[in-house]
C-alpha positions as a printed Julia matrix, in Angstrom:
237×3 Matrix{Float64}:
 16.94  112.72  124.19
 20.73  113.16  124.14
 20.82  110.85  120.88
 18.11  113.15  119.2
 20.46  116.02  119.68
 23.75  114.21  118.54
 21.78  113.35  115.05
 20.87  117.18  114.54
 24.43  118.26  115.18
 25.71  115.58  112.79
 23.23  116.71  110.26
 23.31  120.42  110.38
 26.96  120.94  109.33
 26.15  119.24  106.19
 23.14  121.44  105.19
 24.92  124.64  106.27
 27.75  123.52  103.87
 25.35  122.68  101.02
 23.68  126.48  101.73
 27.31  128.09  101.55
 28.07  126.53   98.35
 24.99  127.73   97.12
 25.13  131.18   98.28
 28.77  131.43   96.9
 27.57  130.04   93.35
 24.85  132.66   93.01
 26.89  135.77   92.63
 28.94  134.04   90.02
 25.89  133.01   87.91
 24.41  136.44   88.38
 27.55  138.24   87.53
 27.0   137.19   83.92
 24.08  139.19   83.4
 25.27  142.52   85.07
 25.22  145.79   83.35
 29.1   145.88   83.95
 29.52  142.43   82.09
 27.3   143.54   79.23
 29.03  146.98   78.92
 32.28  145.17   78.49
 31.05  142.75   75.98
 29.5   145.58   74.18
 32.94  147.49   74.06
 34.66  144.62   73.01
 32.47  144.06   70.02
 32.27  147.62   69.45
 36.32  147.48   69.09
 36.18  144.45   66.99
 33.69  146.03   64.49
 35.89  149.37   64.53
 39.24  147.27   63.7
 37.79  146.34   60.23
 35.82  149.61   59.53
 36.62  151.57   56.57
 37.97  155.18   57.08
 35.71  157.91   55.1
 37.66  160.5    52.77
 36.31  163.67   52.62
 37.51  166.37   49.64
 36.15  169.81   49.34
 36.6   170.46   45.43
 34.66  173.69   44.87
 33.46  176.39   47.3
 31.95  179.93   46.98
 33.1   181.71   50.26
 32.93  185.24   49.59
 29.18  186.5    49.33
 27.1   189.42   50.18
 24.68  188.97   53.04
 21.58  187.32   52.01
 23.54  185.2    49.2
 24.46  181.49   49.58
 27.6   180.1    50.51
 28.57  177.16   48.51
 30.56  174.06   49.47
 30.92  170.98   47.26
 33.05  168.04   47.16
 33.3   164.22   47.23
 32.91  161.44   50.05
 34.98  158.09   49.69
 34.11  155.5    49.68
 31.6   156.59   46.9
 27.66  155.57   47.16
 24.35  157.11   46.77
 22.42  158.63   49.65
 25.03  158.88   52.27
 24.7   161.8    54.46
 26.78  164.75   54.66
 26.4   168.13   56.38
 27.89  171.67   56.36
 28.6   173.25   59.61
 29.54  176.7    60.68
 31.63  177.61   64.0
 28.99  179.56   66.34
 29.96  180.84   69.81
 32.8   177.91   69.93
 30.33  175.3    68.93
 29.5   173.55   65.32
 26.08  174.39   64.24
 24.49  172.16   61.07
 23.41  174.64   58.44
 22.78  172.26   55.6
 22.94  168.67   54.54
 22.64  166.76   51.23
 22.87  163.34   50.09
 25.74  161.93   47.89
 25.5   160.92   44.21
 26.32  157.39   43.15
 30.06  158.72   42.63
 29.87  160.25   46.23
 29.26  163.96   45.09
 27.61  166.47   47.26
 26.96  170.19   47.27
 25.76  172.29   50.28
 24.34  175.66   50.55
 24.23  178.29   53.32
 22.06  181.29   53.1
 24.24  183.84   55.25
 22.44  186.94   56.54
 24.74  188.53   58.62
 27.92  190.0    57.8
 30.99  188.32   59.57
 33.98  185.77   58.77
 32.83  182.13   59.72
 34.72  178.99   59.93
 33.23  175.99   57.6
 33.4   172.47   58.17
 31.94  169.24   56.06
 30.87  166.26   58.42
 29.9   162.94   57.29
 28.39  160.87   60.32
 29.41  157.54   59.51
 27.24  154.87   57.66
 27.39  151.08   58.05
 30.91  150.15   58.48
 32.42  153.44   57.34
 33.76  155.83   60.38
 32.58  159.06   60.64
 35.14  161.76   58.95
 34.9   165.81   59.15
 37.13  168.24   57.02
 37.51  171.89   57.42
 36.53  174.0    54.43
 37.91  177.57   55.26
 36.18  180.72   56.1
 33.21  182.25   54.84
 33.4   186.28   54.03
 29.68  187.46   54.38
 30.07  191.2    53.43
 27.77  194.32   53.49
 28.14  197.12   51.28
 30.01  200.05   53.13
 30.8   203.5    51.99
 34.55  204.42   52.32
 36.96  207.47   51.86
 40.73  207.45   53.03
 43.15  209.66   54.67
 47.13  209.8    55.06
 49.18  212.84   53.72
 48.67  215.73   56.21
 47.97  213.52   59.24
 51.64  211.45   59.11
 53.35  211.48   62.47
 50.18  212.31   64.15
 49.0   209.86   67.26
 46.23  207.54   66.39
 43.11  207.13   68.76
 43.81  203.47   69.21
 47.86  204.13   69.86
 50.79  204.44   67.72
 51.5   206.9    65.19
 50.06  207.06   61.52
 52.72  206.59   58.67
 52.62  205.97   55.27
 52.64  202.29   55.89
 50.23  201.86   58.33
 47.6   199.18   57.33
 44.3   199.72   59.36
 41.05  201.76   59.09
 39.23  204.4    61.32
 35.89  203.65   62.28
 33.6   205.54   64.82
 32.29  202.69   67.23
 34.09  199.48   66.43
 36.52  198.56   69.45
 40.44  199.23   68.63
 42.02  196.44   67.09
 38.51  194.94   65.77
 39.79  192.89   62.39
 37.91  194.0    59.44
 38.13  191.98   55.97
 37.65  194.65   53.13
 36.76  193.75   49.58
 37.32  196.05   46.42
 36.75  194.45   43.08
 39.17  191.57   43.06
 41.32  192.57   45.85
 40.78  191.89   49.79
 42.75  192.82   52.86
 42.21  191.85   56.37
 43.17  194.98   58.64
 42.46  196.29   62.21
 40.39  199.25   63.45
 43.43  201.74   64.24
 41.96  204.92   64.51
 38.49  207.02   65.12
 36.56  208.55   61.96
 35.32  209.19   59.56
 33.69  212.34   60.85
 31.87  213.04   57.61
 28.09  212.08   57.15
 27.15  208.66   55.19
 30.89  207.2    55.35
 31.46  204.09   57.2
 35.29  203.83   56.98
 38.43  205.91   56.48
 41.02  203.55   54.9
 44.86  204.41   55.71
 46.68  205.1    52.41
 48.36  201.87   52.53
 45.16  200.01   52.91
 43.93  202.07   49.88
 46.88  201.02   47.86
 46.46  197.38   48.74
 43.03  197.49   47.65
 43.45  199.49   44.58
 40.82  201.76   45.74
 40.09  205.34   44.53
 39.02  208.46   46.57
 35.62  207.62   47.69
 33.11  204.77   47.19
 31.66  201.47   48.15
 33.92  198.85   49.5
 32.35  195.31   50.93
 33.12  194.96   54.53
 32.73  191.79   57.17
 31.9   194.53   59.96
């Protein structure tokens, strides 16, 4: 009886040692296929690929950014390296986020043309974006601002009011740039266009108080635009 127990005592340490070795080795073998290891390998591979990827170059060669609501804003240009069928998108900044409004496929020479039918008056930032393609990194390029106008009837004021306080603060002078409007908040920036001239000015006063008129231009604003006495101007507000 004593001898059998002695034999068992001698055998068990060896068996336990073998199990311990197997238990210690198991995590190491499993670790090779864990998500962390796979993720690291993917990141390493991606870094290696990006190191040899080409940088795309977007150019904006021709644009039509000043339009009346209902017309198309046009942005055209070239993507390099050039090839047929690469997708380029036109984006407009809305509420702090870039929204895609059109896309086009490049020609063999990398040319693209993007259109956006603008329906609401306003001033909108534009951007062209290439999402990347087979070893070419993504790229984007700002394309200025689109001015979308509506037709507004305007008059002007000045002489006889110089030295008077304006509704939005300050005193009207011959050099004051701005417009009077009935409801737009004071300080609102408005882009006005008349013929080939345009000016961006703030709302500085209230008026006009004549039916059918949208804006009263200050004398300085009138002069910048080359505007007459009364008539139609284009306005972004």
